[in-house]
VOGU-428654 format. One record per atom (N, C-alpha, C): residue in three letters; x, y, z. Coordinates in steps of 0.02 Angstrom, whole numbers, padded with zeros to 5 digits, always signed. Layout:
BEGIN
ALAXYZ/...
***
This chain:
BEGIN
MET-01714-00465+00007/MET-01780-00425+00020/MET-01774-00430+00114/ARG-01749-00372+00145/ARG-01764-00373+00200/ARG-01825-00324+00234/PHE-01861-00352+00261/PHE-01954-00358+00276/PHE-01943-00306+00344/PRO-01983-00254+00353/PRO-01980-00213+00390/PRO-01993-00240+00466/VAL-01977-00235+00534/VAL-01988-00255+00605/VAL-02029-00191+00642/ASP-02067-00226+00665/ASP-02098-00178+00709/ASP-02053-00187+00774/SER-02020-00133+00782/SER-02004-00165+00874/SER-01951-00073+00887/ASP-01958-00073+00936/ASP-01924+00010+00934/ASP-01849+00000+00986/GLU-01796-00077+00962/GLU-01736-00069+00974/GLU-01705-00070+00925/LEU-01652-00045+00910/LEU-01617-00034+00878/LEU-01544-00089+00892/ILE-01583-00146+00848/ILE-01522-00196+00859/ILE-01465-00200+00828/PRO-01410-00181+00848/PRO-01333-00168+00792/PRO-01344-00205+00745/PRO-01325-00218+00674/PRO-01311-00276+00623/PRO-01230-00289+00672/GLN-01226-00369+00643/GLN-01169-00407+00680/GLN-01118-00430+00626/PRO-01045-00405+00607/PRO-01024-00404+00566/PRO-00983-00482+00542/HIS-01008-00507+00471/HIS-00978-00567+00459/HIS-00944-00565+00369/ILE-00927-00608+00378/ILE-00900-00631+00297/ILE-00930-00683+00278/ASP-00956-00689+00205/ASP-01003-00760+00187/ASP-00947-00821+00185/GLY-00975-00867+00183/GLY-00921-00938+00157/GLY-00930-00971+00218/PHE-00936-00961+00266/PHE-00922-00987+00329/PHE-00986-01047+00341/TYR-00991-01107+00378/TYR-01025-01147+00387/TYR-01081-01092+00449/SER-01150-01097+00455/SER-01188-01072+00505/SER-01265-01130+00495/PRO-01276-01152+00542/PRO-01337-01199+00536/PRO-01382-01158+00499/LEU-01386-01088+00492/LEU-01434-01062+00441/LEU-01454-01047+00372/ASN-01359-01045+00351/ASN-01346-01011+00275/ASN-01325-01063+00233/GLY-01341-01128+00240/GLY-01348-01178+00180/GLY-01288-01187+00165/VAL-01225-01163+00195/VAL-01137-01196+00180/VAL-01143-01238+00234/GLU-01120-01311+00189/GLU-01107-01372+00231/GLU-01047-01350+00274/GLU-01043-01380+00345/GLU-01027-01409+00383/GLU-00932-01423+00365/GLY-00879-01393+00358/GLY-00815-01415+00380/GLY-00792-01383+00298/THR-00824-01338+00252/THR-00819-01303+00183/THR-00808-01223+00203/LEU-00763-01220+00156/LEU-00767-01152+00151/LEU-00779-01112+00087/LEU-00824-01078+00078/LEU-00848-01041+00021/LEU-00823-00973+00009/SER-00789-00955+00004/SER-00757-00896-00011/SER-00763-00882-00105/PHE-00724-00793-00110/PHE-00771-00784-00165/PHE-00719-00717-00170/THR-00734-00683-00212/THR-00682-00623-00238/THR-00700-00547-00199/ALA-00781-00556-00223/ALA-00812-00484-00225/ALA-00862-00496-00206/LEU-00898-00462-00192/LEU-00986-00442-00170/LEU-01011-00393-00187/ALA-01072-00380-00256/ALA-01088-00351-00282/ALA-01159-00323-00255/ALA-01170-00294-00224/ALA-01255-00294-00231/ALA-01284-00239-00248/LEU-01347-00233-00297/LEU-01385-00186-00351/LEU-01434-00185-00314/TYR-01453-00103-00274/TYR-01514-00082-00265/TYR-01571-00096-00302/LEU-01620-00121-00268/LEU-01667-00118-00324/LEU-01734-00057-00322/ASN-01727-00023-00245/ASN-01758+00015-00215/ASN-01726+00075-00184/ASP-01743+00124-00150/ASP-01709+00179-00125/ASP-01707+00165-00062/VAL-01652+00186-00026/VAL-01640+00161+00066/VAL-01596+00209+00050/ASP-01636+00292+00083/ASP-01609+00319+00095/ASP-01624+00357+00174/GLU-01614+00299+00212/GLU-01623+00366+00268/GLU-01595+00269+00312/ASP-01549+00276+00384/ASP-01548+00223+00428/ASP-01588+00202+00439/TRP-01565+00138+00482/TRP-01628+00065+00510/TRP-01671+00053+00443/ALA-01645+00034+00367/ALA-01703+00019+00324/ALA-01683-00043+00301/GLY-01657-00075+00348/GLY-01632-00129+00296/GLY-01559-00128+00285/ASN-01530-00077+00283/ASN-01461-00041+00251/ASN-01420-00115+00251/PHE-01381-00114+00182/PHE-01311-00140+00168/PHE-01274-00112+00219/THR-01245-00145+00244/THR-01190-00094+00310/THR-01109-00148+00314/ILE-01054-00089+00318/ILE-00985-00132+00306/ILE-00966-00094+00382/TRP-00919-00134+00356/TRP-00859-00124+00427/TRP-00781-00075+00400/PRO-00795-00013+00374/PRO-00744+00007+00322/PRO-00680+00001+00371/GLY-00621-00038+00303/GLY-00569-00068+00323/GLY-00548-00138+00366/SER-00623-00150+00362/SER-00613-00218+00419/SER-00583-00265+00353/HIS-00566-00272+00299/HIS-00557-00333+00240/HIS-00465-00301+00263/ARG-00438-00273+00273/ARG-00365-00265+00279/ARG-00358-00292+00363/ILE-00390-00270+00413/ILE-00378-00313+00482/ILE-00409-00406+00472/LEU-00456-00403+00417/LEU-00442-00494+00425/LEU-00409-00529+00378/GLU-00356-00478+00363/GLU-00288-00480+00318/GLU-00251-00511+00359/ASN-00249-00472+00375/ASN-00170-00477+00436/ASN-00179-00531+00495/HIS-00240-00541+00523/HIS-00277-00585+00554/HIS-00276-00648+00500/PHE-00286-00666+00451/PHE-00279-00709+00412/PHE-00192-00743+00393/LYS-00158-00691+00385/LYS-00094-00693+00390/LYS-00041-00728+00449/ASP-00089-00734+00510/ASP-00074-00765+00553/ASP-00104-00821+00581/HIS-00171-00839+00568/HIS-00204-00887+00593/HIS-00216-00908+00509/ILE-00235-00981+00518/ILE-00251-00981+00430/ILE-00325-00985+00421/PRO-00359-00963+00381/PRO-00433-00954+00390/PRO-00476-01011+00368/THR-00503-01059+00430/THR-00535-01147+00408/THR-00593-01123+00413/PRO-00641-01183+00386/PRO-00699-01176+00375/PRO-00730-01168+00463/SER-00678-01181+00511/SER-00689-01173+00588/SER-00700-01123+00608/LEU-00716-01061+00545/LEU-00750-00993+00588/LEU-00808-01001+00578/SER-00881-01066+00594/SER-00937-01060+00602/SER-00954-01021+00638/ASN-00914-00997+00694/ASN-00932-00957+00758/ASN-00951-00875+00735/GLY-00929-00849+00667/GLY-00926-00775+00636/GLY-00819-00782+00647/ILE-00831-00736+00626/ILE-00758-00677+00602/ILE-00743-00698+00682/PRO-00661-00672+00694/PRO-00646-00691+00776/PRO-00640-00601+00766/ALA-00632-00609+00845/ALA-00665-00566+00879/ALA-00605-00504+00879/LEU-00602-00486+00837/LEU-00552-00418+00808/LEU-00570-00351+00831/ASP-00528-00295+00821/ASP-00543-00227+00845/ASP-00557-00186+00767/LEU-00638-00192+00774/LEU-00645-00173+00695/LEU-00677-00076+00710/PRO-00658-00041+00674/PRO-00698-00014+00668/PRO-00782-00015+00662/GLY-00799+00093+00666/GLY-00877+00063+00665/GLY-00907+00050+00618/PRO-00960+00024+00623/PRO-01010+00029+00554/PRO-01022+00087+00512/LEU-01049+00063+00449/LEU-01087+00138+00398/LEU-01132+00076+00362/LYS-01200+00096+00386/LYS-01237+00105+00355/LYS-01245+00130+00281/ILE-01247+00089+00221/ILE-01241+00111+00160/ILE-01317+00133+00139/LYS-01314+00206+00122/LYS-01381+00238+00070/LYS-01369+00241-00002/ALA-01449+00213-00018/ALA-01406+00189-00102/ALA-01491+00224-00119/LYS-01508+00240-00203/LYS-01542+00254-00245/LYS-01552+00197-00297/ALA-01623+00163-00311/ALA-01634+00113-00363/ALA-01591+00129-00412/GLY-01563+00058-00419/GLY-01483+00050-00488/GLY-01423+00071-00471/ASP-01436+00096-00408/ASP-01357+00089-00375/ASP-01336+00018-00355/LEU-01256+00019-00390/LEU-01217-00039-00361/LEU-01145-00037-00311/ILE-01182-00068-00250/ILE-01109-00070-00232/ILE-01051-00124-00239/PHE-00997-00113-00253/PHE-00963-00163-00274/PHE-00910-00160-00221/CYS-00885-00227-00176/CYS-00838-00246-00117/CYS-00808-00305-00129/HIS-00735-00282-00071/HIS-00697-00355-00066/HIS-00745-00411-00037/TYR-00727-00443-00040/TYR-00746-00530-00017/TYR-00762-00510+00051/GLN-00688-00498+00095/GLN-00656-00500+00143/GLN-00697-00430+00187/LEU-00726-00393+00154/LEU-00756-00351+00193/LEU-00807-00359+00243/ALA-00823-00339+00305/ALA-00876-00375+00346/ALA-00921-00333+00338/HIS-00978-00366+00339/HIS-01053-00330+00314/HIS-01090-00378+00350/ALA-01162-00322+00345/ALA-01202-00364+00373/ALA-01244-00309+00350/ALA-01337-00363+00362/ALA-01391-00319+00373/ALA-01426-00284+00391/SER-01453-00204+00414/SER-01460-00187+00488/SER-01532-00205+00462/ILE-01572-00232+00537/ILE-01640-00216+00518/ILE-01696-00153+00492/SER-01738-00161+00476/SER-01759-00107+00424/SER-01830-00101+00490/LEU-01831-00024+00524/LEU-01887-00022+00540/LEU-01906+00069+00491/SER-01909+00047+00421/SER-01925+00065+00395/SER-02011+00043+00370/SER-02043+00079+00337/SER-02129+00039+00302/SER-02115+00021+00256/ASN-02066+00014+00221/ASN-02042-00015+00146/ASN-01987-00071+00173/ILE-01988-00130+00115/ILE-01972-00184+00095/ILE-01889-00162+00052/ARG-01808-00194+00105/ARG-01770-00167+00063/ARG-01756-00231+00001/TYR-01778-00195-00047/TYR-01767-00250-00108/TYR-01681-00229-00145/ALA-01658-00292-00140/ALA-01582-00282-00183/ALA-01545-00375-00200/LEU-01526-00346-00243/LEU-01479-00437-00290/LEU-01418-00425-00250/PHE-01394-00477-00236/PHE-01340-00483-00217/PHE-01297-00525-00264/PHE-01222-00531-00303/PHE-01182-00577-00328/PHE-01148-00578-00316/ARG-01115-00650-00299/ARG-01042-00651-00282/ARG-01007-00690-00349/ILE-00938-00651-00350/ILE-00875-00619-00408/ILE-00829-00669-00386/GLU-00842-00724-00418/GLU-00754-00759-00408/GLU-00712-00800-00486/HIS-00651-00762-00452/HIS-00600-00747-00491/HIS-00571-00820-00534/VAL-00548-00810-00563/VAL-00540-00874-00618/VAL-00533-00931-00590/ASP-00455-00913-00546/ASP-00427-00978-00501/ASP-00431-00967-00454/HIS-00497-00943-00423/HIS-00515-00937-00343/HIS-00490-01010-00297/PHE-00545-01037-00337/PHE-00533-01121-00305/PHE-00477-01119-00265/LYS-00425-01138-00310/LYS-00370-01162-00306/LYS-00324-01121-00259/GLN-00339-01037-00256/GLN-00312-01020-00206/GLN-00341-00967-00164/ARG-00409-00999-00129/ARG-00438-00955-00096/ARG-00427-00952-00042/ILE-00364-00991+00002/ILE-00345-00970+00077/ILE-00303-00920+00066/THR-00253-00916+00023/THR-00201-00883-00004/THR-00240-00808-00003/SER-00278-00808-00056/SER-00310-00734-00084/SER-00333-00711+00003/MET-00372-00752+00031/MET-00391-00709+00106/MET-00295-00664+00145/GLN-00250-00703+00128/GLN-00183-00688+00168/GLN-00171-00619+00119/ASP-00163-00619+00072/ASP-00169-00578+00020/ASP-00207-00547-00033/ILE-00247-00497-00003/ILE-00304-00463-00024/ILE-00327-00461-00080/TRP-00267-00436-00135/TRP-00271-00393-00200/TRP-00246-00445-00230/MET-00239-00512-00217/MET-00215-00538-00258/MET-00244-00572-00324/GLU-00300-00573-00324/GLU-00341-00572-00384/GLU-00369-00536-00407/TRP-00346-00459-00390/TRP-00378-00405-00393/TRP-00328-00385-00470/ASP-00323-00386-00527/ASP-00247-00405-00559/ASP-00297-00311-00584/GLY-00197-00264-00570/GLY-00216-00188-00592/GLY-00217-00148-00543/VAL-00239-00178-00448/VAL-00221-00165-00396/VAL-00187-00180-00344/HIS-00160-00255-00363/HIS-00132-00306-00322/HIS-00056-00269-00372/GLY-00002-00239-00299/GLY+00055-00213-00289/GLY+00046-00158-00290/LEU-00008-00115-00285/LEU-00010-00051-00257/LEU+00016-00023-00198/
***
């Protein structure tokens, strides 16, 4: 759920990828809980900006892949993703029943909601059967767990 806020200030969402420690997210310090794909199922319409939109930074998964090829990802990313030159954010608009399916490493966030409605969505973390033993390598080769896409 993303609840409306009473504000006139458009606070821009801050990009992140899941699975790194933060004092507020339940991930244990010193661990990395990455996965393969993220799916968001909208339970109500979100047809305007600043309505708690799932927000993405298109192409950021490739930018992070290139970064992680030179900098091994570790749980030390507790301060968020590295300061990289990312493209501008895109706030997703969706109808109830729409499914957004994206790569784990796509930088994302939720925008604040200035709407009068609560944004309802379910998020699923999908993990390749071999993900645990190749979680670091899969961040350096983003399509290795995507049969049919890897190698294209």
